[in-house]
MDTraj code that builds the backbone (N, CA, C; nanometers):
import mdtraj as md
import numpy as np

residues = "MET ALA SER LYS SER ASP TYR ILE GLU GLN MET ILE LYS LYS LEU LEU LEU GLU HIS GLY GLY TYR CYS GLU ILE SER ARG ASN ALA PHE ALA GLU LYS LEU ASN VAL VAL PRO SER GLN ILE SER TYR VAL ILE GLU THR ARG PHE LYS THR GLN HIS GLY TYR LEU VAL GLU SER ARG ARG GLY SER GLY GLY SER ILE ARG ILE ARG ARG VAL THR ASN ALA SER ASN ALA GLN HIS LEU MET GLN LEU VAL GLU TYR SER ASP THR TYR LEU GLY GLN GLN GLU ALA PHE ILE ALA LEU ARG SER LEU SER GLU GLN GLU ILE ILE SER GLN LYS VAL GLU GLN VAL MET ARG ALA ALA LEU SER ASN LYS SER LEU ASN TYR LEU ASP SER ASP GLU ARG ASP LEU LEU ARG ALA ALA ILE PHE ARG ASN MET LEU THR SER LEU ALA ALA LEU THR LYS GLU GLU LYS GLU".split()
xyz = np.array([
    [0.0585, -0.1294, 0.0084],
    [-0.0139, -0.0170, -0.0267],
    [0.0662, 0.1197, 0.0135],
    [0.0624, 0.2394, -0.0777],
    [0.1278, 0.3385, -0.1073],
    [0.1096, 0.4219, 0.0659],
    [0.2019, 0.4930, 0.0617],
    [0.2122, 0.6017, 0.1899],
    [0.1121, 0.6924, 0.1622],
    [0.1065, 0.7887, 0.2574],
    [0.0134, 0.9191, 0.2889],
    [0.1110, 1.0066, 0.1804],
    [0.2116, 1.0209, 0.2071],
    [0.2853, 1.1190, 0.1147],
    [0.2937, 1.0651, -0.0366],
    [0.2935, 0.9053, -0.0633],
    [0.2479, 0.9066, -0.1916],
    [0.1363, 0.9375, -0.2747],
    [0.0207, 0.9230, -0.1612],
    [-0.1243, 0.9542, -0.2054],
    [-0.1216, 1.1096, -0.2122],
    [-0.0768, 1.1534, -0.1562],
    [-0.1015, 1.3290, -0.1522],
    [-0.0234, 1.3605, -0.2813],
    [0.0994, 1.3298, -0.2899],
    [0.1852, 1.3397, -0.3838],
    [0.1084, 1.3352, -0.5217],
    [0.0279, 1.2378, -0.5456],
    [-0.0493, 1.1740, -0.6723],
    [-0.1363, 1.2461, -0.6812],
    [-0.2408, 1.2960, -0.5763],
    [-0.3401, 1.3693, -0.6010],
    [-0.2902, 1.5182, -0.6454],
    [-0.1766, 1.5910, -0.5716],
    [-0.1196, 1.6749, -0.6572],
    [-0.1234, 1.6983, -0.7900],
    [-0.0648, 1.5969, -0.8335],
    [-0.0265, 1.5764, -0.9880],
    [-0.1205, 1.5673, -1.0635],
    [-0.2333, 1.4617, -1.0016],
    [-0.3757, 1.5112, -1.0843],
    [-0.4379, 1.6257, -1.1242],
    [-0.4428, 1.7051, -1.0060],
    [-0.4675, 1.8603, -1.0442],
    [-0.4066, 1.9191, -1.1122],
    [-0.2547, 1.8910, -1.1348],
    [-0.1673, 1.9625, -1.2139],
    [-0.2109, 1.9190, -1.3649],
    [-0.2284, 1.7942, -1.3828],
    [-0.2565, 1.7212, -1.5044],
    [-0.4124, 1.8147, -1.5604],
    [-0.4998, 1.8025, -1.4396],
    [-0.6307, 1.8297, -1.5041],
    [-0.6190, 2.0322, -1.5290],
    [-0.5281, 2.0862, -1.4725],
    [-0.5241, 2.2227, -1.4909],
    [-0.4066, 2.2627, -1.5610],
    [-0.3907, 2.1763, -1.6730],
    [-0.2771, 2.2217, -1.7540],
    [-0.1291, 2.2682, -1.6924],
    [-0.0934, 2.1943, -1.5783],
    [0.0216, 2.2443, -1.5254],
    [0.0141, 2.3115, -1.4063],
    [-0.0780, 2.3483, -1.3922],
    [-0.0787, 2.4827, -1.2701],
    [-0.1938, 2.4593, -1.1621],
    [-0.1913, 2.4661, -1.0451],
    [-0.3038, 2.4413, -0.9619],
    [-0.2865, 2.5581, -0.8170],
    [-0.3859, 2.5733, -0.7467],
    [-0.3808, 2.6518, -0.6517],
    [-0.4588, 2.5744, -0.5511],
    [-0.4071, 2.5467, -0.4141],
    [-0.4898, 2.4906, -0.3393],
    [-0.4922, 2.5311, -0.2140],
    [-0.6010, 2.5648, -0.1017],
    [-0.5589, 2.5628, 0.0281],
    [-0.5389, 2.4693, 0.0928],
    [-0.4144, 2.4715, 0.1735],
    [-0.3462, 2.3630, 0.2430],
    [-0.4666, 2.3084, 0.3525],
    [-0.5167, 2.3875, 0.3964],
    [-0.6394, 2.3195, 0.5068],
    [-0.7199, 2.2285, 0.4434],
    [-0.8184, 2.3040, 0.3544],
    [-0.9331, 2.2426, 0.2726],
    [-0.8540, 2.1374, 0.2006],
    [-0.7280, 2.1057, 0.1610],
    [-0.7076, 2.0038, 0.0531],
    [-0.6554, 1.8842, 0.1498],
    [-0.6269, 1.9173, 0.2748],
    [-0.6099, 1.8397, 0.3778],
    [-0.7106, 1.7507, 0.4558],
    [-0.7848, 1.8298, 0.4527],
    [-0.9648, 1.7989, 0.5003],
    [-1.0031, 1.7125, 0.4407],
    [-0.9808, 1.7580, 0.2801],
    [-1.0303, 1.6455, 0.1522],
    [-0.9754, 1.5164, 0.1539],
    [-0.8435, 1.5262, 0.1992],
    [-0.7668, 1.3762, 0.1741],
    [-0.7483, 1.3363, 0.2920],
    [-0.8039, 1.3746, 0.4067],
    [-0.8335, 1.3296, 0.5545],
    [-0.6653, 1.3061, 0.5848],
    [-0.6134, 1.4177, 0.6199],
    [-0.4878, 1.4535, 0.6546],
    [-0.4741, 1.5566, 0.7125],
    [-0.3284, 1.5687, 0.8006],
    [-0.3197, 1.7207, 0.8661],
    [-0.2661, 1.7857, 0.7829],
    [-0.2727, 1.9367, 0.7625],
    [-0.2103, 1.9982, 0.6643],
    [-0.0506, 2.0072, 0.6749],
    [-0.0003, 1.9745, 0.8193],
    [0.1408, 1.9667, 0.7685],
    [0.2049, 1.8557, 0.6752],
    [0.0827, 1.7481, 0.6590],
    [0.1603, 1.6568, 0.6138],
    [0.1253, 1.6893, 0.4171],
    [0.0848, 1.7980, 0.4003],
    [0.0617, 1.8624, 0.2359],
    [0.1780, 1.9530, 0.2497],
    [0.2202, 1.9878, 0.3671],
    [0.3686, 2.0932, 0.3532],
    [0.4681, 2.0035, 0.3354],
    [0.4817, 1.9036, 0.3985],
    [0.5924, 1.8270, 0.4054],
    [0.5988, 1.7623, 0.2485],
    [0.4857, 1.6967, 0.1803],
    [0.4978, 1.6610, 0.0430],
    [0.5446, 1.7559, -0.0355],
    [0.4826, 1.8928, -0.0302],
    [0.5232, 2.0036, -0.1315],
    [0.6728, 2.0277, -0.1118],
    [0.7132, 2.0546, 0.0168],
    [0.8550, 2.0970, 0.0165],
    [0.9445, 1.9526, -0.0357],
    [0.9394, 1.8176, -0.0006],
    [1.0326, 1.7227, -0.0606],
    [0.9970, 1.6949, -0.1870],
    [0.8967, 1.6989, -0.2754],
    [0.8500, 1.6316, -0.4014],
    [0.8440, 1.7073, -0.4823],
    [0.8147, 1.8535, -0.4563],
    [0.7623, 1.9709, -0.5596],
    [0.8756, 2.0672, -0.5564],
    [0.9972, 2.0639, -0.5545],
    [1.1186, 2.1336, -0.5740],
    [1.1243, 2.1885, -0.6911],
    [1.2398, 2.3037, -0.7139],
    [1.2698, 2.3565, -0.8440],
    [1.3350, 2.2213, -0.8772],
    [1.4161, 2.1648, -0.8500],
    [1.4978, 2.0722, -0.9458],
    [1.3943, 1.9512, -0.9624],
    [1.3067, 1.9460, -0.9324],
    [1.1969, 1.8232, -0.9703],
    [1.0994, 1.9032, -1.1046],
    [1.1372, 2.0317, -1.1129],
    [1.0769, 2.0748, -1.2255],
    [0.9326, 2.1751, -1.1765],
    [0.9194, 2.2120, -1.0550],
    [0.8078, 2.2780, -1.0144],
    [0.8333, 2.4452, -0.9749],
    [0.7808, 2.5191, -0.9654],
    [0.7646, 2.6221, -0.8951],
    [0.6700, 2.6559, -0.7773],
    [0.6793, 2.6710, -0.6784],
    [0.5647, 2.6615, -0.5828],
    [0.5961, 2.7996, -0.4971],
    [0.4954, 2.8879, -0.4738],
    [0.4590, 2.9906, -0.3854],
    [0.3597, 2.9484, -0.2850],
    [0.3992, 2.9841, -0.1813],
    [0.3140, 2.9330, -0.0250],
    [0.2932, 3.0885, 0.0070],
    [0.1470, 3.0565, 0.0558],
    [0.1283, 3.1912, 0.1371],
    [0.0771, 3.1667, 0.2569],
    [0.1196, 3.2259, 0.3955],
    [0.0648, 3.2056, 0.4997],
    [-0.0350, 3.2685, 0.5340],
    [-0.1514, 3.1884, 0.6498],
    [-0.2436, 3.2617, 0.6659],
    [-0.3645, 3.2097, 0.5807],
    [-0.5105, 3.2232, 0.6859],
    [-0.6220, 3.2066, 0.5893],
    [-0.6334, 3.0867, 0.5309],
    [-0.5807, 2.9657, 0.5960],
    [-0.5852, 2.8098, 0.5231],
    [-0.4364, 2.7844, 0.4505],
    [-0.3313, 2.8703, 0.4299],
    [-0.2532, 2.8621, 0.3541],
    [-0.2381, 2.8522, 0.2117],
    [-0.2551, 2.8983, 0.1405],
    [-0.2861, 2.8934, -0.0265],
    [-0.1047, 2.8381, -0.0578],
    [-0.1376, 2.7827, -0.1777],
    [-0.0171, 2.7238, -0.2354],
    [-0.0474, 2.7247, -0.3399],
    [0.0438, 2.7536, -0.4560],
    [0.0504, 2.7554, -0.6047],
    [0.1745, 2.6940, -0.6612],
    [0.1249, 2.5992, -0.7220],
    [0.2143, 2.5186, -0.7823],
    [0.2149, 2.5085, -0.9224],
    [0.3166, 2.5174, -1.0018],
    [0.3212, 2.5578, -1.1569],
    [0.4405, 2.4411, -1.1996],
    [0.4270, 2.3333, -1.3118],
    [0.5252, 2.2668, -1.3660],
    [0.6033, 2.3530, -1.4905],
    [0.7308, 2.3408, -1.4567],
    [0.8170, 2.4141, -1.5470],
    [0.8460, 2.3253, -1.6572],
    [0.7823, 2.3826, -1.7740],
    [0.8174, 2.2875, -1.9071],
    [0.9023, 2.3684, -2.0266],
    [0.9430, 2.4767, -1.9988],
    [0.9863, 2.5508, -2.1061],
    [1.1560, 2.5332, -2.1441],
    [1.2066, 2.4747, -2.0673],
    [1.3742, 2.4030, -2.1041],
    [1.3375, 2.2948, -2.1839],
    [1.4757, 2.2856, -2.2753],
    [1.5229, 2.1643, -2.3080],
    [1.5386, 2.0528, -2.2214],
    [1.5217, 1.9301, -2.2565],
    [1.5753, 1.8140, -2.1690],
    [1.6880, 1.8369, -2.1269],
    [1.8023, 1.8738, -2.2021],
    [1.9461, 1.8802, -2.1936],
    [1.9685, 2.0056, -2.0760],
    [1.8842, 2.1274, -2.0886],
    [1.8929, 2.2292, -1.9943],
    [1.8335, 2.2222, -1.8736],
    [1.7152, 2.0996, -1.8685],
    [1.6697, 2.0633, -1.7595],
    [1.7648, 1.9804, -1.6539],
    [1.8284, 1.9090, -1.7202],
    [1.9279, 1.8017, -1.6550],
    [2.0476, 1.9005, -1.6003],
    [2.0706, 1.9847, -1.6526],
    [2.2045, 2.0471, -1.6322],
    [2.1466, 2.1613, -1.5091],
    [2.0141, 2.2195, -1.5169],
    [1.9717, 2.2755, -1.3828],
    [1.9533, 2.1915, -1.2702],
    [1.9464, 2.0667, -1.2706],
    [1.9015, 1.9941, -1.1891],
    [2.0757, 1.9608, -1.1321],
    [2.1791, 1.9563, -1.2066],
    [2.3164, 1.9573, -1.1735],
    [2.3120, 2.0286, -1.0723],
    [2.2845, 2.1726, -1.1148],
    [2.3425, 2.3286, -1.0581],
    [2.2668, 2.3319, -0.9364],
    [2.1471, 2.2506, -0.9283],
    [2.0836, 2.2780, -0.7840],
    [2.1066, 2.1541, -0.6808],
    [2.1918, 2.0634, -0.7338],
    [2.2157, 1.9673, -0.6651],
    [2.2911, 1.9755, -0.5232],
    [2.2619, 1.9228, -0.4218],
    [2.3031, 1.9366, -0.3251],
    [2.4693, 1.8530, -0.2987],
    [2.5460, 1.8746, -0.2135],
    [2.6686, 1.8076, -0.1721],
    [2.6197, 1.6651, -0.1672],
    [2.5349, 1.6309, -0.0570],
    [2.4831, 1.5255, -0.0067],
    [2.3442, 1.4913, -0.0748],
    [2.3268, 1.3581, -0.1106],
    [2.1811, 1.3121, -0.1746],
    [2.1642, 1.1726, -0.0922],
    [2.0592, 1.1725, -0.0448],
    [1.9977, 1.0635, 0.0125],
    [1.9282, 0.9849, -0.0955],
    [1.8871, 0.8610, -0.0728],
    [1.8524, 0.7535, -0.1625],
    [1.6828, 0.7964, -0.2004],
    [1.6128, 0.8225, -0.1004],
    [1.4697, 0.9098, -0.1176],
    [1.4549, 1.0115, -0.2176],
    [1.5559, 1.0900, -0.1587],
    [1.5560, 1.2331, -0.2458],
    [1.6004, 1.1984, -0.4036],
    [1.7267, 1.1060, -0.4622],
    [1.7115, 1.0786, -0.5474],
    [1.6319, 0.9976, -0.6343],
    [1.5484, 0.8950, -0.5697],
    [1.4574, 0.8373, -0.6178],
    [1.3388, 0.9373, -0.6587],
    [1.3086, 1.0258, -0.5757],
    [1.2223, 1.1073, -0.6336],
    [1.2274, 1.1869, -0.7369],
    [1.3727, 1.2592, -0.7208],
    [1.4013, 1.3118, -0.8520],
    [1.4041, 1.2149, -0.9918],
    [1.4428, 1.1174, -0.9928],
    [1.4658, 1.0221, -1.1266],
    [1.3202, 1.0077, -1.1463],
    [1.2048, 0.9631, -1.0516],
    [1.1093, 0.9475, -1.1030],
    [1.0366, 1.0655, -1.1782],
    [1.0677, 1.1786, -1.1180],
    [1.0038, 1.2925, -1.1624],
    [1.0606, 1.3331, -1.3346],
    [1.1882, 1.2873, -1.3505],
    [1.2674, 1.2940, -1.4692],
    [1.2002, 1.2039, -1.5654],
    [1.1484, 1.0704, -1.5190],
    [1.0908, 0.9553, -1.5830],
    [0.9326, 1.0142, -1.6379],
    [0.9039, 1.0391, -1.5247],
    [0.7321, 1.1246, -1.5619],
    [0.7513, 1.2461, -1.6539],
    [0.8362, 1.3210, -1.6520],
    [0.8493, 1.4286, -1.7790],
    [0.9174, 1.3980, -1.8917],
    [0.9496, 1.2131, -1.9039],
    [0.9956, 1.1490, -2.0162],
    [1.1236, 1.2409, -2.1116],
    [1.1854, 1.2916, -1.9779],
    [1.3202, 1.3403, -2.0082],
    [1.4139, 1.2164, -1.9951],
    [1.4102, 1.1103, -1.9088],
    [1.4502, 0.9697, -1.9015],
    [1.3550, 0.9132, -1.9620],
    [1.3902, 0.7775, -1.9695],
    [1.3271, 0.6641, -2.0121],
    [1.3099, 0.5788, -1.8545],
    [1.2087, 0.4953, -1.8773],
    [1.1717, 0.4359, -1.7567],
    [1.3222, 0.3265, -1.7198],
    [1.3641, 0.2572, -1.8394],
    [1.4829, 0.1944, -1.8221],
    [1.5884, 0.2624, -1.7865],
    [1.6353, 0.3740, -1.7939],
    [1.7313, 0.4449, -1.7500],
    [1.7178, 0.4733, -1.6177],
    [1.5976, 0.5104, -1.5590],
    [1.5554, 0.5388, -1.4326],
    [1.5890, 0.4210, -1.3590],
    [1.5698, 0.3113, -1.4051],
    [1.5780, 0.1609, -1.3386],
    [1.7058, 0.1394, -1.3111],
    [1.8011, 0.1933, -1.3907],
    [1.9353, 0.1592, -1.4138],
    [2.0056, 0.2696, -1.2969],
    [1.9731, 0.3878, -1.2942],
    [2.0032, 0.4995, -1.2124],
    [1.9763, 0.4592, -1.0718],
    [1.8603, 0.4154, -1.0495],
    [1.8311, 0.3884, -0.9301],
    [1.9210, 0.2544, -0.8748],
    [1.9082, 0.1906, -0.9420],
    [2.0213, 0.0666, -0.8871],
    [2.1596, 0.1107, -0.8605],
    [2.2185, 0.1962, -0.9299],
    [2.3306, 0.2579, -0.8988],
    [2.3330, 0.3642, -0.7696],
    [2.2245, 0.4061, -0.7785],
    [2.2330, 0.5384, -0.6624],
    [2.1807, 0.4531, -0.4922],
    [2.1221, 0.3118, -0.5244],
    [2.0617, 0.2746, -0.4344],
    [2.1446, 0.2593, -0.3116],
    [2.1054, 0.2662, -0.1996],
    [2.1952, 0.2392, -0.0450],
    [2.2500, 0.1057, -0.0670],
    [2.1997, 0.0130, -0.1420],
    [2.2199, -0.1204, -0.1364],
    [2.3623, -0.1490, -0.2144],
    [2.3579, -0.0620, -0.3418],
    [2.4862, -0.0348, -0.3932],
    [2.6280, 0.0340, -0.3461],
    [2.5667, 0.1019, -0.2248],
    [2.6658, 0.1532, -0.1728],
    [2.6790, 0.1363, -0.0272],
    [2.6294, 0.0376, 0.0017],
    [2.6565, -0.0277, 0.1356],
    [2.7841, -0.0138, 0.2314],
    [2.8797, -0.0282, 0.1602],
    [3.0015, -0.0618, 0.2249],
    [3.0883, 0.0639, 0.2884],
    [2.9723, 0.2004, 0.2804],
    [3.0132, 0.3314, 0.3298],
    [2.9566, 0.3809, 0.4217],
    [2.9594, 0.4581, 0.5066],
    [2.8891, 0.5099, 0.6058],
    [2.7947, 0.6061, 0.5558],
    [2.6852, 0.6025, 0.6478],
    [2.5928, 0.7387, 0.5756],
    [2.6198, 0.8277, 0.4960],
    [2.7166, 0.9462, 0.5773],
    [2.7584, 1.0626, 0.4977],
    [2.8281, 1.0172, 0.3859],
    [2.9162, 0.9473, 0.3963],
    [3.0178, 0.9097, 0.2895],
    [2.9239, 0.8628, 0.1474],
    [2.8410, 0.7716, 0.1959],
    [2.7191, 0.7319, 0.0597],
    [2.6652, 0.8374, 0.0257],
    [2.6162, 0.9521, 0.0904],
    [2.5113, 1.0569, 0.0476],
    [2.6218, 1.1175, -0.0382],
    [2.7506, 1.1450, 0.0298],
    [2.8375, 1.2310, -0.0708],
    [2.8747, 1.1470, -0.2100],
    [2.9243, 1.0497, -0.2066],
    [2.9188, 0.9567, -0.3378],
    [2.8078, 0.9675, -0.4425],
    [2.6887, 0.9268, -0.3472],
    [2.5597, 0.9192, -0.4481],
    [2.5213, 1.0756, -0.5439],
    [2.5534, 1.1870, -0.4477],
    [2.5374, 1.3212, -0.4715],
    [2.6432, 1.3217, -0.6407],
    [2.7490, 1.2642, -0.5990],
    [2.8673, 1.2952, -0.6979],
    [2.8017, 1.2145, -0.8377],
    [2.7738, 1.0984, -0.8070],
    [2.7653, 0.9649, -0.9153],
    [2.6298, 1.0435, -1.0186],
    [2.5216, 1.1075, -0.9003],
    [2.4038, 1.1313, -0.9846],
    [2.4296, 1.2608, -1.0707],
    [2.5205, 1.3885, -1.0248],
    [2.5722, 1.4691, -1.1020],
    [2.6299, 1.4224, -1.2518],
    [2.7132, 1.3255, -1.2130],
    [2.7903, 1.2812, -1.3403],
    [2.6754, 1.2277, -1.4377],
    [2.6008, 1.1668, -1.3577],
    [2.5052, 1.0857, -1.4604],
    [2.4206, 1.1511, -1.5481],
    [2.3716, 1.3050, -1.4516],
    [2.2858, 1.3681, -1.5276],
    [2.4272, 1.4522, -1.6305],
    [2.4869, 1.5044, -1.6187],
    [2.5807, 1.5635, -1.7103],
    [2.5956, 1.4798, -1.8189],
    [2.6229, 1.3373, -1.7965],
    [2.6487, 1.2504, -1.9204],
    [2.4972, 1.2540, -2.0133],
    [2.3960, 1.2412, -1.9578],
    [2.2958, 1.2572, -2.0282],
    [2.2671, 1.3636, -2.0862],
    [2.2820, 1.4927, -2.0043],
    [2.2694, 1.6127, -2.1144],
    [2.3338, 1.6197, -2.2357],
    [2.4765, 1.5532, -2.2219],
    [2.5694, 1.5866, -2.3131],
    [2.4996, 1.4821, -2.4658],
    [2.4727, 1.3679, -2.4014],
    [2.3756, 1.2704, -2.4846],
    [2.2630, 1.3459, -2.5656],
    [2.1816, 1.3974, -2.4803],
    [2.0664, 1.4869, -2.5478],
    [2.0969, 1.5750, -2.6239],
    [2.2133, 1.6398, -2.6118],
    [2.2325, 1.7680, -2.6956],
    [2.2976, 1.6840, -2.8406],
    [2.3989, 1.6045, -2.8204],
    [2.4099, 1.5277, -2.9499],
    [2.3089, 1.4769, -3.0316],
    [2.2078, 1.4078, -2.9302],
    [2.1051, 1.3496, -3.0294],
    [2.0107, 1.4618, -3.0982],
    [2.0017, 1.5721, -3.0597],
    [1.9511, 1.7068, -3.1195],
    [2.0250, 1.7578, -3.2413],
    [2.1440, 1.7122, -3.2742],
    [2.2330, 1.7830, -3.3681],
    [2.2304, 1.6758, -3.4630],
])
top = md.Topology()
chain = top.add_chain()
for i, resn in enumerate(residues, 1):
    res = top.add_residue(resn, chain, resSeq=i)
    for name in ("N", "CA", "C"):
        top.add_atom(name, md.element.get_by_symbol(name[0]), res)
traj = md.Trajectory(xyz[None], top)
């Protein structure tokens, strides 16, 4: 069974799809509709709808907490990959990496097969001989290198 966070994410993505890549929600009303607490809505938006995942989020406090979410689609695939490299942190946890990969796959920037290969390379299982900090540091470096290579390949395919 999917987690509440996965369910909230899917409901927001459904709204975005239904409204052409843009939606505005009231945090409290949306939480009530989904039978969750408003902080769960905030958590999902903060972790799964970041700029590096291809979203612009504007949040307003007060009166139920209005949130505007817009899917960014004007960049080329290579540009999007390089923006993701630019915004990448020094450390990258497995879950954050997997969320970013899923987002790239959903946007059809990478194929599902490429996503699966990248997931395998970036998984805790692959990096299990390192302590947590070293693992997240190495994962971030591998992730940036993979994205840079994919961006270069994408540019070559267009030429």
